[in-house]
N, C-alpha and C positions, 0 to 999 in steps of 0.2 A: 320857141314862140316869139312873137313880135313884141316890141316895147310899146306899141300903140294901144291905148286904152279903148279905142273904138275900132271895130271891124267893119269892112265895107258892107257886109250883110249881117243883120241883127240876129236872125234865126239861122243857125248853121245847117240844120237838116231836120228830118222828121223826129229823130231821137233827141233833139235838143229840147227836151221837155221833162216833166217830173214822172217818175216811174209809176206813181199811182194812177196816172192817166192811162198808161198802157194796161195795167192790171184791171182797172175798171172797164176799159174799152172791150177787153176780151169777155168780161162778165156780161156786158151789155149785148154783145154779139150773140152770146149763147142764150140769153134769157129775155132780153127786151129789144130785139132788133127793130121793132116798129114804133117804139116810144118816141113821142115828139116833145121837145123841150124848148124853153126860152131862158136866156141868160141876159143879165144887165151888168154893165160896168159901173163902178162906184169909186169915187175918190174921197176917202174918209176925211182927209184933211182939207177938203174944199179948195185945193189949188187950181188956179186957172190954167187949163191945158189947151185952151182954144188956139193960142198962137202956133201950136205944133200940129194942127189938124191935117194940113196938106202932107207933111212928111209922114205922119202916122198912117194916113191912107195909102201912101206910096209903099211903105214897108209892109202893110197888110197885103197889098196886091202882090208882093213878091212871094207870099206864101203859096200862091197858085202854082209856082214852079217847083215846090218842095215835094220830094218823094223819097221813099226808103230805098237804100242800095242793097245789092246782093250781099255785100259784106255785113251790113247791119242786120239783115234778115238771118244770116248765118249766126251772128252773135245772139240774137233772140232765140233761135232754135236750140241753143245750148242751155237755156233756162228751163228747168224741168217742167214747170207748170204752164209754160206758154205752148198752146196747142197748134198742131199743123194747120187746121182750118183758119185760125186767127192769123197765122203767118201769111197764108195765101191772101186773106182779106187785106192785110197791111200792104202787101206787095202791089195791090191795086188802088190803095187809098190815095186820094188827092184832096186838098183843101178846096171846097167849093165856095167861092166868094159870094154867091147869091144868098147864102145863109147869114151874111154879116151886114149890118147897117152901121155906118160910121158918120157922125155929123155933130151938130150942136143942138142942145135942147132949148127950151123956151127961155132959159136964163142965160143962154149963150155959152154954156159949158159943154165940154166934150161928152158926147153920148155914144156909147157902143152897145148895140143889141145883137145877140146871136139867137137865131130861131131856125129850127129844123130837126131832122131825125137825130136823136141822142147819139146814135152810133156814128153819125157823120159830122157832128159838131163838137164832140167831147174833147177833141184834141186842140180846139181853138183857145181855150182859157189861158194856158201858160204862155204860148207865143204872143197872144195879144197883150198880156200884162208886161212881158219882157220888152215888147216893142214900145209901148207907151213909156215905160220907165227909161229905156235907153235913149229914145228920141228926145225926151225932156232933158236928160242929162247931157246930151250932145250940145244942146243949146245953152244950157245954164253953166256947165262946168267944163269948158273947153281946155282949161289949163291943167287939169288933173294929169298926173304922170303915173306910170306903172311903178316907179320907184316909191311914190307915196303909198301906193296900195301895199307893196311888200313891207315897207317900214312899219305901217300901222299894224299889220298882222303879226309881225315879229315882236312888236311891243306887247301885244296881247299874250303871245305865247311866253315871252319872258316873264310877264306879270304872273301868269299861271304857274310857271315853274318856280317862281319865288314864293308864291302864296300857298301852293299845295304841297303836301308831303309826298315823299316817294311812293308810299302806298296809295295815296289818293290819285296821283298821276297814273299809276298802274291800273287803277280801277275805272277811270273815266272812259266813257265811250262817246265820241263826238262825230256827227255827220253833217255834211253840207246840205241845207234845205233852201238854198238861196236863189233859185232860178227865176222865180216870178218877179222879184223886185230888185234884181241885180243892177249894179251900176252899168255894166255892159257884159257881153259874153267874154271878152279877153280878161276882164277883171275876175269873173268867176273862175275861169280856167287857171289864172295865176293863184288864186286862193286854194283851189283844189291841189294844184301842183305843190305848193309850199306845205300844205298840211300833210300830204302823202310823204313828203321828203323829211319834214322836220317834226312831225307828230306821229311817227309810225306806231302801229299797234293800237293806238288810242283813237286814231282817225279811221272810222269803220266803213265809210263810204259816202256816197252822194245821191241825192234824189234825181240828179240829172243823168239820164240814161246815156246820152252821148259822151259825157265826161267820164262816166263809169267805164264805158267801153274803151275810151282813149287811154285812160290811166290805170286800167286793170283793177278797178275798184268794184265793190258790191253796189249794185243799184238798190236804193232803199225806198220803200213805200208800199202801202196797201190800198187804203180807201180814203176818200175825202167826203166832205159834207154832202156833196151832190148825191152820193149813193143812198144815204138815208132820206134826203129831201125828196128825191124822185119816188121813193117807195110810198110817200104820203098820198100819191095818186096812181099807184100801179096795181090796184085791185083789192088788197085786203082792207079791213076796217082801219080807219086812221089810228086807232088805239093799238093796232097790231103792226103798224108800219115798221117800227124799229126791229121787232122780232123777225118780220119778213125779210128785211134787209140783211140781218145777221144770218138767217137761215139760208138765204140764197148764196151768200158769200161762202158759207161752209160747204154747200153742195158744189160750188164751182171749184174751190181750191182744196178741198179734202184735207184740211188741217194745215196746209201751207199758208203763207201770208196772213199769219194769225194775230195781227195787231188791230184792235178795234178802236175806232174814233168815237169819243163819248159825248161830245158837246153839241150835237145837232139840236137837241131839245133840252140840254142841261144834264149834268151828272146825276142829279137825283132821279130824274125820269129814266135815265139810261140804266142805272143799277136795278131799278124795279123790273126791267125787262131782261137784264143780263143774269140769267138763272144758272144753276149748277151745270146744266148741259153746255151753255156757252162758256161758262167759267172754266170748264175743263178743256173745251175745244180750242179756245183762243189762247195764244201765248201771252197776251198782255193788252194794255190799253194806251191810247195816245191822248195827251192833254193839249188843248189848243185854245182855251179861254178860261178866264176866271183865276182865282188865287191858286197857284200850283200846289202849295203845301196843303191847303184845305182839300183840294181835289185828291191829292195823294192819300190823305188820311181816310177819305171816303172809300177810295179803292182798296186800301189795305183792310179796312174794317169789313168791306163787303166780301173780300176773299176769305177772311176769317169766319164770317157768318156762314159761308158756303162750305167750310171745312177744308179749304184749299190753303196750302202753305204759301204765303205771299212771296217767299224766296224762290218759288218755282215759276214766278211770273215776272214780267218786265213792264215798267212804266216808261213811256217815251214822252219827253217834254219838247214842245215845238212852238211855244207861244212867246214871241218877242224876247227870246233868250239872248243874253250876252255871257261872257266868260265868268263874270262875277256871280250872276244868277245860277249858272250851271254848277259852279263850285258849292254855292250855298245849298242848292237842292241835293247835290250828291252827299254832302256832309250830313244833312238831315235824314236821308232816306236809305243810303246804300246798305246799311246793316239790317234793314227791315224788308226790303224788296229790291229787285234788280232795277237799275235805272239806266237810261240812255238819253242822249240829247241831240236834237236836230236844230241847228242854228241857221237862220236865213239871212235877213237883212244885215245883222250885225257881223256877218262874214263878208257878204258880197257887195255891200254898199256902205261900209264903214270906212270913210275916207275923210281926212280933216277938211272942215268947212263945207262938206256936202250934206245937205238935208235929204234923207231918204224919202221915198214916196210911201204913202199908205193907200194902196189901191187894191181892189178886189173885183172879180167878176163872179157873181153868184147866180145860181139857178133861181128863177122866179116862178116858173110854171112847168108842169108836166102834163101832157095830154090835154092841154087847154085849161087846166085848173091850177090854182095857186099852190105853191109850196113855200115853206119857210124854214129858217134856222132861228131858233131861240137860244141865243148865246148866254154863257155864264159871265160874259163881259159886257157892261153897258156900252151901247153904241154899235155892237156887232150884229144885233138882230137885223135881219133884212127880209122884206117881203113887200110886194106892192099892195097887198090886200090886208088892211088892218083887221077886218072882220075874221079873216082866216087865222091870223095870228092869235086873236082872242079865242077862237074856237080851239085851236091847237093847245093853247095854255089850259083851257078848260078840260079838254080830253085827257091831257097828261098831268093834270093837277099841278101846273107850274104857276107860281105867283108872278 
């Protein structure tokens, strides 16, 4: 690979995205091919990105040339739960730029809105975030070298080998979840390459489908918040929306891809809907907001109430993790329930003197009506309609 930290093209190909986008896209094709959705970009740390508008627009325009190759389709065909009709659809898929609006809002800040058929816009989120992140980094951090990237990662691996016992190291499971806010594609590739070579056995894969294929790793991912959010407007009563989302997933994947995301409306509301049926069918749960230990205690207690041995299930942690938090959580929980860790920004944008971005693109509407995420973390709740958020809280009895 090259020593350059920036590649001429930010998005390498159609599979340069997170695996859960592919899995959700297939489920949308089979269940909600006509659903219309809206998405909005948000910079949580209020950084001024307006100086990069022209370059961001240019890079987004390059997405129109992206398509999937025969070799990539052949790779996907080998995944047991990827269906032939979805492979055919992907072979025809192109990014349609008329679904994306990019400009400045009334305050002069970067504004990105995606609006169109869910099936045709679902793949936009990850490339758009990666583009914004890398364009900004190209302007702000031109002097970063690949040597710095490698040194920083080796420092963290050396720290972990010093701090963790041999048994702890043998039990840790780490995956790369860093596509969305990566410093750049070459940096993410370097991180994945080093982890495969120097953390073998404990590095279990990457969420990036392209890199999983390139480095013969397991692509990791199931569902994201949008899956639950869209179901708030896809037919059932609002109070039944989480159950409908889980039920649809079970029908689509028949016991595979069995990790459920819990924090669209908060863990307390989730466990009220996650009954014995789902508890047995799903392999485990993913944490993405709030206190991870408090969340884990709720998960373990819920499995015990259902009469399910927690050691038969897995908790995956993916919220702002670093190596120290990973080791702390492993020590606290591994004898009580299986644990695994997905680290994003602290792998792919952890470089000396570089401040990572805190950016998201979240669904704001489905079929013309508002949807919302009520996070277990302050500041992560996102919705354009405050009345809908209040109604959602009332329906699910969330304070």
